C-alpha positions as a printed NumPy array, in Angstrom:
array([[ 38.395,  -0.568,  -0.158],
       [ 38.305,   1.928,  -2.904],
       [ 35.313,   1.875,  -5.233],
       [ 33.248,  -0.368,  -2.974],
       [ 29.79 ,   0.888,  -2.112],
       [ 28.253,  -0.876,   0.867],
       [ 24.978,   1.048,   1.31 ],
       [ 24.062,   1.066,  -2.372],
       [ 25.335,   0.603,  -5.876],
       [ 26.468,   2.871,  -8.672],
       [ 24.716,   3.38 , -11.947],
       [ 26.17 ,   5.844, -14.435],
       [ 28.306,   7.225, -11.623],
       [ 25.332,   8.039,  -9.377],
       [ 24.999,   6.367,  -6.016],
       [ 21.58 ,   4.793,  -5.585],
       [ 20.136,   3.66 ,  -2.258],
       [ 19.735,  -0.045,  -1.623],
       [ 16.068,  -0.978,  -1.743],
       [ 14.493,  -4.021,  -0.109],
       [ 13.12 ,  -6.775,  -2.312],
       [ 10.032,  -8.942,  -2.148],
       [  9.855, -12.374,  -3.723],
       [  6.61 , -14.303,  -4.144],
       [  6.88 , -18.028,  -4.736],
       [  4.374, -20.59 ,  -5.965],
       [  2.278, -18.18 ,  -8.014],
       [ -0.334, -20.211,  -9.914],
       [  0.403, -20.221, -13.665],
       [ -2.955, -18.662, -14.568],
       [ -2.4  , -15.795, -12.114],
       [  1.147, -15.248, -13.404],
       [ -0.125, -15.175, -16.977],
       [ -2.883, -12.718, -16.153],
       [ -0.458, -10.391, -14.368],
       [  1.995, -10.543, -17.286],
       [ -0.815,  -9.69 , -19.727],
       [ -1.99 ,  -6.783, -17.578],
       [  1.563,  -5.486, -17.295],
       [  2.064,  -5.691, -21.059],
       [ -1.282,  -3.997, -21.697],
       [ -0.236,  -1.1  , -19.467],
       [  3.148,  -0.856, -21.217],
       [  5.122,  -1.993, -18.182],
       [  7.331,  -4.883, -17.261],
       [  5.893,  -7.326, -14.759],
       [  8.297,  -5.891, -12.16 ],
       [  7.12 ,  -2.304, -12.786],
       [  3.468,  -3.308, -12.827],
       [  3.646,  -5.23 ,  -9.551],
       [  5.72 ,  -2.521,  -7.862],
       [  3.116,   0.09 ,  -8.825],
       [  0.285,  -2.12 ,  -7.515],
       [  2.083,  -2.859,  -4.233],
       [  3.045,   0.778,  -3.725],
       [ -0.49 ,   2.042,  -4.342],
       [ -1.957,  -0.602,  -2.047],
       [  0.522,   0.029,   0.761],
       [  0.004,   3.798,   0.68 ],
       [ -3.775,   3.478,   1.117],
       [ -4.761,   2.899,   4.742],
       [ -6.854,  -0.165,   5.539],
       [-10.159,   0.207,   7.372],
       [ -8.502,  -1.151,  10.501],
       [ -5.778,   1.496,  10.242],
       [ -8.372,   4.246,   9.774],
       [-10.385,   3.099,  12.788],
       [ -7.222,   2.693,  14.841],
       [ -6.24 ,   6.269,  14.017],
       [ -9.671,   7.547,  15.035],
       [ -9.728,   5.702,  18.355],
       [ -6.331,   7.134,  19.304],
       [ -7.754,  10.642,  19.093],
       [ -9.596,  11.981,  22.082],
       [-11.604,  15.029,  22.984],
       [-15.107,  13.899,  22.123],
       [-17.668,  13.537,  24.878],
       [-19.815,  10.891,  23.211],
       [-19.039,   7.294,  22.52 ],
       [-19.155,   6.182,  18.897],
       [-22.274,   4.119,  19.691],
       [-24.088,   7.126,  21.179],
       [-23.068,   9.39 ,  18.31 ],
       [-24.281,   6.811,  15.779],
       [-27.63 ,   6.52 ,  17.602],
       [-28.096,  10.302,  17.547],
       [-27.298,  10.465,  13.832],
       [-29.637,   7.536,  13.094],
       [-32.481,   9.17 ,  15.053],
       [-31.931,  12.436,  13.178],
       [-31.976,  10.699,   9.794],
       [-35.067,   8.684,  10.686],
       [-36.904,  11.85 ,  11.667],
       [-36.632,  13.313,   8.172]])
């Protein structure tokens, strides 16, 4: 099977990794139009614009992910509720 690339494709002789795709169906026409206008205004294709937005969003942790990360750590002697009460009392005393 000479010349066949299973794990990717070739562009200008370079082997590129296969990337997953996302398809969104039933986008309301007004939303599609707004996204196209925003993409054009930023000098990008709709594909580039949406990929940038998705990438930026996915790389920022959600609040749930941040809290989950904090609760997996141990070593503190106070519960979050007790610590918050101490901080509140300190702030109220000022």
